[in-house]
Backbone as numpy.savetxt, mean C-alpha at the origin, in Angstrom:
# Nx Ny Nz CAx CAy CAz Cx Cy Cz
11.18 -23.03 -16.78 10.33 -21.83 -16.78 11.21 -20.58 -16.78
10.94 -19.61 -17.66 11.75 -18.39 -17.68 11.57 -17.60 -16.40
12.57 -16.78 -16.09 12.49 -15.98 -14.87 11.37 -14.96 -14.98
10.76 -14.63 -13.84 9.66 -13.67 -13.80 10.21 -12.25 -13.75
9.63 -11.37 -14.53 10.03 -9.96 -14.53 9.34 -9.24 -13.38
10.08 -8.33 -12.71 9.59 -7.68 -11.50 9.77 -6.17 -11.59
8.74 -5.43 -11.19 8.80 -3.99 -11.01 8.84 -3.71 -9.51
9.77 -2.87 -9.07 9.89 -2.51 -7.65 9.45 -1.06 -7.48
8.45 -0.84 -6.63 7.89 0.50 -6.42 8.06 0.88 -4.96
8.94 1.85 -4.71 9.19 2.35 -3.35 9.78 3.74 -3.48
9.33 4.69 -2.64 9.84 6.05 -2.79 11.15 6.29 -2.04
11.68 5.27 -1.35 13.00 5.37 -0.74 14.02 4.71 -1.67
14.90 5.49 -2.32 15.83 4.90 -3.29 16.68 3.76 -2.74
17.14 3.90 -1.50 18.00 2.86 -0.92 17.22 1.56 -0.72
16.00 1.68 -0.18 15.16 0.49 0.00 14.79 -0.14 -1.34
14.48 0.73 -2.30 14.11 0.24 -3.64 15.28 -0.53 -4.25
16.47 0.01 -4.12 17.64 -0.67 -4.68 17.91 -1.98 -3.95
17.69 -1.97 -2.63 17.91 -3.19 -1.86 16.97 -4.31 -2.28
15.71 -3.98 -2.48 14.75 -5.00 -2.92 15.09 -5.48 -4.32
15.48 -4.54 -5.19 15.85 -4.92 -6.55 17.02 -5.90 -6.55
18.02 -5.62 -5.71 19.17 -6.52 -5.63 18.78 -7.87 -5.04
17.90 -7.85 -4.05 17.41 -9.10 -3.45 16.75 -9.96 -4.52
15.91 -9.35 -5.34 15.22 -10.07 -6.40 16.22 -10.64 -7.41
17.19 -9.83 -7.77 18.14 -10.23 -8.81 19.10 -11.34 -8.38
19.16 -11.60 -7.09 20.00 -12.71 -6.61 19.33 -14.07 -6.83
18.04 -14.03 -7.17 17.30 -15.28 -7.37 17.30 -15.69 -8.84
17.52 -16.97 -9.13 17.62 -17.39 -10.54 16.31 -17.30 -11.31
15.18 -17.31 -10.59 13.89 -17.31 -11.27 13.19 -15.95 -11.23
13.89 -14.91 -10.77 13.32 -13.58 -10.68 14.32 -12.56 -11.21
13.81 -11.47 -11.82 14.72 -10.42 -12.28 13.99 -9.07 -12.26
14.65 -8.09 -11.70 14.10 -6.74 -11.68 14.32 -6.09 -13.04
13.24 -5.63 -13.66 13.35 -5.01 -14.98 13.02 -3.52 -14.95
12.43 -3.05 -13.85 12.08 -1.63 -13.76 11.91 -1.25 -12.29
12.13 0.03 -12.00 11.93 0.58 -10.66 11.13 1.87 -10.77
10.40 2.20 -9.71 9.60 3.43 -9.70 9.50 3.95 -8.27
9.39 5.28 -8.15 9.29 5.90 -6.84 7.95 6.51 -6.56
7.02 6.42 -7.51 5.70 7.02 -7.34 4.68 6.24 -8.16
3.41 6.57 -7.93 2.34 5.92 -8.70 2.49 6.24 -10.18
2.72 7.51 -10.50 2.82 7.89 -11.90 4.00 7.20 -12.59
5.14 7.13 -11.90 6.30 6.45 -12.49 6.00 4.97 -12.71
5.30 4.36 -11.77 4.98 2.94 -11.90 4.04 2.69 -13.08
3.04 3.55 -13.24 2.10 3.40 -14.36 2.83 3.57 -15.69
3.73 4.55 -15.76 4.49 4.74 -17.01 5.36 3.53 -17.29
5.99 2.98 -16.24 6.85 1.82 -16.44 6.06 0.62 -16.94
4.88 0.41 -16.37 4.04 -0.72 -16.79 3.51 -0.54 -18.20
3.24 0.71 -18.58 2.76 0.98 -19.94 3.85 0.70 -20.96
5.10 0.96 -20.57 6.22 0.73 -21.48 6.61 -0.74 -21.55
6.53 -1.41 -20.41 6.99 -2.80 -20.35 6.16 -3.58 -19.33
5.17 -4.33 -19.77 4.40 -5.15 -18.84 5.31 -6.12 -18.09
5.01 -6.36 -16.82 5.83 -7.26 -16.01 4.94 -8.31 -15.36
5.58 -9.37 -14.89 4.85 -10.46 -14.25 4.44 -10.11 -12.83
5.36 -9.47 -12.10 5.17 -9.22 -10.68 5.55 -7.79 -10.33
4.93 -7.25 -9.29 5.30 -5.92 -8.80 5.40 -5.97 -7.28
6.47 -5.39 -6.76 6.63 -5.19 -5.33 6.23 -3.75 -5.05
5.20 -3.55 -4.23 4.63 -2.21 -4.05 4.64 -1.80 -2.58
5.22 -0.63 -2.32 5.11 -0.01 -0.99 3.83 0.80 -0.95
3.21 0.94 0.22 1.97 1.69 0.32 2.21 3.19 0.50
3.33 3.56 1.14 3.60 4.97 1.42 4.46 5.55 0.31
3.81 6.15 -0.67 4.50 6.76 -1.80 4.26 8.25 -1.79
5.13 9.00 -2.45 4.93 10.44 -2.56 3.70 10.72 -3.41
2.84 11.65 -2.95 1.63 11.95 -3.69 0.59 10.87 -3.46
0.15 10.23 -4.52 -0.87 9.18 -4.41 -0.28 7.92 -3.78
-1.14 7.17 -3.10 -0.67 6.03 -2.31 -0.57 4.75 -3.11
0.06 3.75 -2.48 0.17 2.45 -3.10 -1.18 1.78 -3.28
-2.15 2.08 -2.42 -3.49 1.54 -2.58 -4.08 1.99 -3.91
-3.88 3.26 -4.24 -4.39 3.77 -5.51 -3.68 3.10 -6.68
-2.38 2.86 -6.54 -1.65 2.16 -7.58 -2.21 0.75 -7.78
-2.47 0.05 -6.69 -3.02 -1.31 -6.78 -4.34 -1.32 -7.53
-5.21 -0.37 -7.23 -6.51 -0.30 -7.91 -6.34 -0.03 -9.40
-5.39 0.85 -9.73 -5.14 1.16 -11.13 -4.56 -0.05 -11.86
-3.64 -0.76 -11.22 -3.05 -1.95 -11.82 -4.10 -3.02 -12.06
-5.02 -3.15 -11.13 -6.05 -4.18 -11.26 -6.90 -3.99 -12.52
-7.15 -2.73 -12.88 -7.98 -2.46 -14.05 -7.16 -2.33 -15.33
-5.98 -1.72 -15.24 -5.19 -1.44 -16.44 -4.16 -2.52 -16.77
-3.64 -3.19 -15.74 -2.59 -4.20 -15.96 -2.91 -5.45 -15.15
-4.02 -6.10 -15.44 -4.47 -7.23 -14.61 -3.52 -8.42 -14.63
-2.66 -8.51 -15.63 -1.74 -9.65 -15.70 -0.58 -9.51 -14.72
-0.36 -8.31 -14.20 0.72 -8.08 -13.24 0.21 -8.34 -11.83
0.84 -9.27 -11.14 0.43 -9.62 -9.78 1.30 -8.86 -8.77
0.65 -8.23 -7.82 1.35 -7.34 -6.89 1.50 -7.96 -5.51
2.68 -7.75 -4.94 2.96 -8.08 -3.54 3.29 -6.78 -2.82
2.54 -6.48 -1.77 2.82 -5.29 -0.97 3.90 -5.63 0.05
4.94 -4.79 0.10 5.97 -4.89 1.12 5.96 -3.55 1.84
5.42 -3.53 3.06 5.12 -2.26 3.71 5.52 -2.25 5.17
5.77 -1.05 5.68 6.03 -0.87 7.11 4.74 -0.86 7.90
3.60 -0.70 7.23 2.33 -0.54 7.92 1.81 -1.87 8.46
1.20 -1.81 9.63 0.68 -2.98 10.31 -0.35 -3.69 9.44
-0.15 -4.98 9.26 -1.06 -5.74 8.41 -2.48 -5.78 8.98
-2.62 -5.63 10.31 -3.96 -5.67 10.90 -4.85 -4.57 10.36
-4.26 -3.45 9.92 -5.04 -2.35 9.39 -5.00 -2.29 7.87
-3.82 -2.56 7.30 -3.62 -2.29 5.88 -3.70 -3.50 4.96
-3.45 -4.70 5.47 -3.36 -5.85 4.58 -4.67 -6.12 3.86
-5.78 -6.10 4.58 -7.05 -6.38 3.92 -7.42 -5.27 2.93
-7.07 -4.03 3.24 -7.29 -2.94 2.28 -6.50 -3.20 1.01
-5.25 -3.63 1.18 -4.40 -3.90 0.01 -4.94 -5.05 -0.82
-5.40 -6.11 -0.15 -5.94 -7.26 -0.88 -7.21 -6.88 -1.63
-8.06 -6.09 -1.00 -9.28 -5.64 -1.69 -8.95 -4.77 -2.89
-7.83 -4.03 -2.80 -7.44 -3.15 -3.90 -6.81 -3.91 -5.06
-6.42 -5.16 -4.81 -5.86 -5.95 -5.91 -4.55 -6.67 -5.62
-3.96 -6.44 -4.45 -2.71 -7.13 -4.11 -2.96 -8.62 -3.95
-1.92 -9.41 -4.22 -2.02 -10.85 -4.04 -1.17 -11.35 -2.87
-0.42 -10.42 -2.27 0.39 -10.79 -1.13 0.71 -9.57 -0.28
1.05 -9.81 0.99 1.37 -8.72 1.91 2.48 -9.18 2.84
3.58 -8.43 2.85 4.73 -8.75 3.69 5.14 -7.49 4.42
5.37 -7.60 5.72 5.89 -6.47 6.50 7.37 -6.28 6.20
7.80 -5.01 6.11 9.21 -4.74 5.83 10.14 -5.29 6.91
9.60 -5.44 8.11 10.42 -5.95 9.21 10.70 -7.45 9.09
9.97 -8.12 8.18 10.16 -9.55 8.01 11.50 -9.84 7.32
11.93 -11.08 7.41 13.18 -11.48 6.76 13.06 -11.34 5.25
14.15 -10.94 4.58 14.11 -10.79 3.12 13.63 -12.04 2.39
13.91 -13.20 2.95 13.50 -14.44 2.28 11.98 -14.52 2.13
11.25 -13.83 3.02 9.79 -13.87 2.93 9.30 -13.08 1.72
10.03 -12.03 1.33 9.66 -11.29 0.13 9.81 -12.20 -1.09
10.91 -12.93 -1.15 11.14 -13.86 -2.25 10.08 -14.95 -2.25
9.79 -15.49 -1.06 8.77 -16.53 -0.97 7.42 -16.02 -1.42
7.10 -14.78 -1.06 5.82 -14.19 -1.45 5.73 -14.04 -2.96
6.81 -13.59 -3.59 6.81 -13.42 -5.04 6.61 -14.76 -5.74
7.25 -15.78 -5.25 7.10 -17.09 -5.88 5.70 -17.65 -5.68
5.17 -17.46 -4.48 3.82 -17.96 -4.21 2.78 -17.25 -5.07
2.93 -15.93 -5.18 1.99 -15.15 -5.97 2.14 -15.47 -7.45
3.37 -15.67 -7.90 3.58 -16.05 -9.30 2.87 -17.36 -9.62
2.81 -18.25 -8.63 2.16 -19.55 -8.83 0.63 -19.45 -8.80
0.12 -18.23 -8.55 -1.31 -18.04 -8.57 -1.97 -18.08 -7.21
-1.16 -18.06 -6.14 -1.70 -18.15 -4.80 -1.62 -16.80 -4.07
-2.30 -16.70 -2.95 -2.16 -15.55 -2.07 -1.04 -15.81 -1.08
-0.36 -14.71 -0.65 0.67 -14.86 0.37 0.40 -13.85 1.47
0.02 -14.35 2.64 -0.18 -13.50 3.82 0.37 -14.26 5.02
0.48 -13.57 6.15 0.96 -14.23 7.36 -0.04 -15.27 7.84
0.44 -16.19 8.67 -0.46 -17.23 9.19 -1.60 -16.60 9.99
-1.27 -15.55 10.75 -2.30 -14.91 11.56 -3.39 -14.28 10.72
-2.98 -13.58 9.66 -3.96 -12.96 8.78 -4.77 -14.01 8.03
-4.11 -15.07 7.60 -4.82 -16.13 6.89 -5.92 -16.73 7.78
-5.59 -16.93 9.07 -6.57 -17.48 10.00 -7.75 -16.53 10.17
-7.47 -15.23 10.25 -8.54 -14.25 10.41 -9.43 -14.20 9.16
-8.82 -14.27 7.99 -9.60 -14.24 6.76 -10.48 -15.47 6.63
-9.95 -16.63 7.02 -10.74 -17.86 6.97 -11.90 -17.78 7.96
-11.63 -17.27 9.15 -12.68 -17.13 10.16 -13.75 -16.17 9.68
-13.32 -15.10 9.01 -14.27 -14.13 8.47 -15.15 -14.79 7.41
-14.53 -15.62 6.57 -15.29 -16.27 5.50 -16.31 -17.25 6.06
-15.95 -17.93 7.14 -16.84 -18.92 7.73 -17.97 -18.26 8.51
-17.63 -17.23 9.30 -18.63 -16.63 10.18 -19.40 -15.49 9.54
-18.78 -14.88 8.50 -19.39 -13.74 7.82 -19.66 -12.59 8.79
-18.78 -12.47 9.79 -18.88 -11.38 10.77 -17.62 -10.55 10.69
-17.73 -9.23 10.51 -16.54 -8.39 10.43 -15.69 -8.52 11.68
-14.39 -8.64 11.47 -13.50 -8.74 12.62 -13.27 -7.38 13.24
-13.25 -7.31 14.57 -13.02 -6.02 15.21 -11.59 -5.57 15.02
-11.37 -4.27 15.06 -10.03 -3.72 14.93 -9.78 -2.78 16.09
-8.58 -2.83 16.63 -8.23 -1.98 17.76 -7.83 -0.59 17.32
-7.64 -0.38 16.03 -7.20 0.92 15.55 -8.38 1.79 15.15
-8.39 3.06 15.59 -9.48 3.95 15.16 -9.44 4.23 13.67
-8.28 4.01 13.04 -8.17 4.26 11.61 -8.95 3.26 10.77
-9.33 2.14 11.38 -10.07 1.13 10.63 -11.43 1.63 10.17
-11.91 2.70 10.81 -13.21 3.25 10.42 -13.13 4.10 9.16
-11.92 4.47 8.77 -11.74 5.35 7.61 -11.77 4.56 6.31
-12.29 5.18 5.27 -12.22 4.59 3.93 -10.79 4.71 3.41
-10.49 4.02 2.32 -9.15 4.13 1.72 -8.83 5.58 1.37
-9.78 6.30 0.80 -9.54 7.69 0.42 -9.34 8.58 1.64
-10.13 8.35 2.69 -9.97 9.15 3.90 -8.62 8.88 4.54
-8.18 7.63 4.51 -6.87 7.31 5.07 -5.77 8.00 4.28
-5.93 8.07 2.97 -4.95 8.74 2.13 -4.94 10.25 2.42
-6.12 10.85 2.58 -6.19 12.27 2.92 -5.52 12.53 4.27
-5.76 11.64 5.23 -5.12 11.79 6.54 -3.61 11.74 6.42
-3.10 10.84 5.59 -1.65 10.75 5.40 -1.08 12.03 4.81
-1.79 12.61 3.85 -1.32 13.84 3.22 -1.42 15.03 4.18
-2.45 15.04 5.03 -2.53 16.07 6.07 -1.32 15.95 6.99
-0.97 14.73 7.36 0.19 14.51 8.22 1.50 14.92 7.57
1.53 14.93 6.24 2.73 15.37 5.51 2.80 16.88 5.41
1.77 17.59 5.92 1.79 19.05 5.93 1.07 19.71 4.78
0.35 18.94 3.97 -0.33 19.52 2.82 -1.65 20.17 3.24
-1.95 21.31 2.62 -3.23 21.97 2.82 -4.27 21.38 1.88
-5.53 21.78 2.07 -6.62 21.18 1.29 -6.42 21.37 -0.21
-5.98 22.56 -0.63 -5.76 22.80 -2.05 -4.67 21.91 -2.63
-3.60 21.70 -1.85 -2.50 20.84 -2.30 -2.95 19.38 -2.36
-3.75 18.97 -1.38 -4.26 17.61 -1.39 -5.18 17.40 -2.60
-6.00 18.39 -2.88 -6.90 18.30 -4.03 -6.12 18.12 -5.32
-5.04 18.88 -5.49 -4.22 18.75 -6.71 -3.52 17.40 -6.76
-3.03 16.94 -5.61 -2.33 15.65 -5.57 -3.25 14.51 -5.95
-4.48 14.55 -5.44 -5.43 13.46 -5.67 -6.34 13.70 -6.87
-6.15 14.85 -7.52 -7.00 15.21 -8.67 -8.47 15.21 -8.28
-8.74 15.87 -7.17 -10.11 16.02 -6.68 -10.35 17.50 -6.39
-11.61 17.88 -6.19 -11.93 19.27 -5.88 -11.62 19.56 -4.41
-11.43 20.84 -4.10 -11.19 21.24 -2.72 -12.41 20.89 -1.86
-13.59 21.06 -2.41 -14.81 20.73 -1.66 -14.83 19.26 -1.27
-14.38 18.41 -2.19 -14.34 16.97 -1.89 -13.35 16.68 -0.77
-12.19 17.33 -0.83 -11.19 17.15 0.22 -11.72 17.64 1.56
-12.41 18.77 1.56 -12.97 19.30 2.80 -14.02 18.34 3.36
-14.78 17.72 2.49 -15.76 16.73 2.95 -15.06 15.54 3.59
-13.96 15.10 2.99 -13.17 14.01 3.59 -12.64 14.42 4.96
-12.13 15.64 5.05 -11.61 16.12 6.33 -12.70 16.10 7.41
-13.89 16.54 7.04 -15.00 16.56 7.99 -15.36 15.14 8.44
-15.38 14.21 7.50 -15.69 12.82 7.84 -14.63 12.20 8.74
-13.37 12.52 8.45 -12.27 12.00 9.27 -12.39 12.51 10.71
-12.64 13.81 10.86 -12.79 14.38 12.21 -13.94 13.72 12.95
-15.04 13.52 12.25 -16.20 12.91 12.90 -15.90 11.48 13.33
-15.30 10.69 12.45 -15.03 9.29 12.75 -13.98 9.12 13.85
-13.03 10.05 13.92 -11.96 9.95 14.91 -12.26 10.73 16.18
-13.40 11.43 16.20 -13.77 12.19 17.38 -12.89 13.40 17.61
-12.47 14.04 16.54 -11.60 15.22 16.63 -12.44 16.48 16.45
-12.18 17.48 17.30 -13.07 18.64 17.33 -12.65 19.77 16.40
-11.39 19.81 15.98 -10.93 20.96 15.21 -9.90 20.55 14.17
-9.60 21.48 13.28 -8.57 21.25 12.26 -7.20 21.06 12.92
-6.97 21.77 14.03 -5.69 21.63 14.74 -5.54 20.22 15.29
-6.60 19.71 15.91 -6.54 18.34 16.43 -6.33 17.34 15.30
-6.98 17.57 14.18 -6.82 16.69 13.02 -5.37 16.69 12.55
-4.78 17.87 12.44 -3.40 17.98 11.98 -2.45 17.28 12.94
-2.67 17.46 14.23 -1.81 16.81 15.22 -1.93 15.29 15.16
-3.18 14.82 15.03 -3.40 13.37 14.95 -2.72 12.81 13.69
-2.91 13.49 12.57 -2.35 13.03 11.30 -0.82 12.99 11.36
-0.23 14.03 11.94 1.24 14.08 12.05 1.74 12.96 12.96
1.05 12.74 14.09 1.46 11.68 15.00 1.36 10.31 14.35
0.31 10.10 13.56 0.15 8.83 12.86 1.27 8.61 11.86
1.65 9.68 11.16 2.74 9.59 10.18 4.07 9.32 10.88
4.29 9.98 12.01 5.52 9.77 12.78 5.60 8.34 13.28
4.49 7.80 13.74 4.48 6.43 14.22 4.81 5.45 13.10
4.28 5.72 11.90 4.58 4.86 10.76 6.05 4.94 10.37
6.60 6.18 10.42 8.01 6.36 10.07 8.92 5.67 11.07
8.52 5.68 12.35 9.33 5.05 13.38 9.38 3.54 13.20
8.33 2.99 12.59 8.28 1.54 12.36 9.06 1.12 11.13
9.46 2.10 10.31 10.15 1.79 9.06 11.56 1.28 9.32
């Protein structure tokens, strides 16, 4: 079987290069393209379709979740594995619903990234044993699993808006980044405050910044 072509998407050049080198050490995998943003990844896929993609969720501008959704519709033959610093309890199911076929925490051993790529190439899902058990339980009981994180109440778009608020962007900048109207962004902000029990824009900004700092500390 010929080696599988891989696109690596991460906005940290050093991490991106590290994953690319990890892939290239394997006889059945080869990195053929790299990208640091959603737009770069889409351009790369349009120029050269690939078998597999390693996708980080925290990208500059639009998020990896948005990239996964775009890949699912525009490049369905490319199977994506998310390699992220974000806790799988909150983000893994969002990523799978968006189109990912695997989810690996960056803190895991590098061999798990390789194992995930091979498993996904074979047509299977790759998730941790704990997440697999929760998904099976959910399928059997048809009861939503509780989440300890208040962020679980947010939609994918609201979570993305929260991340951009934490990065210091104002509503107009967020609107341009997401290609949405300012009114739409303001509506998202209002929903986020309501769901998180935040009383003001200042509290929202502080919460968003703290959430971003916590994610960066886990990287």
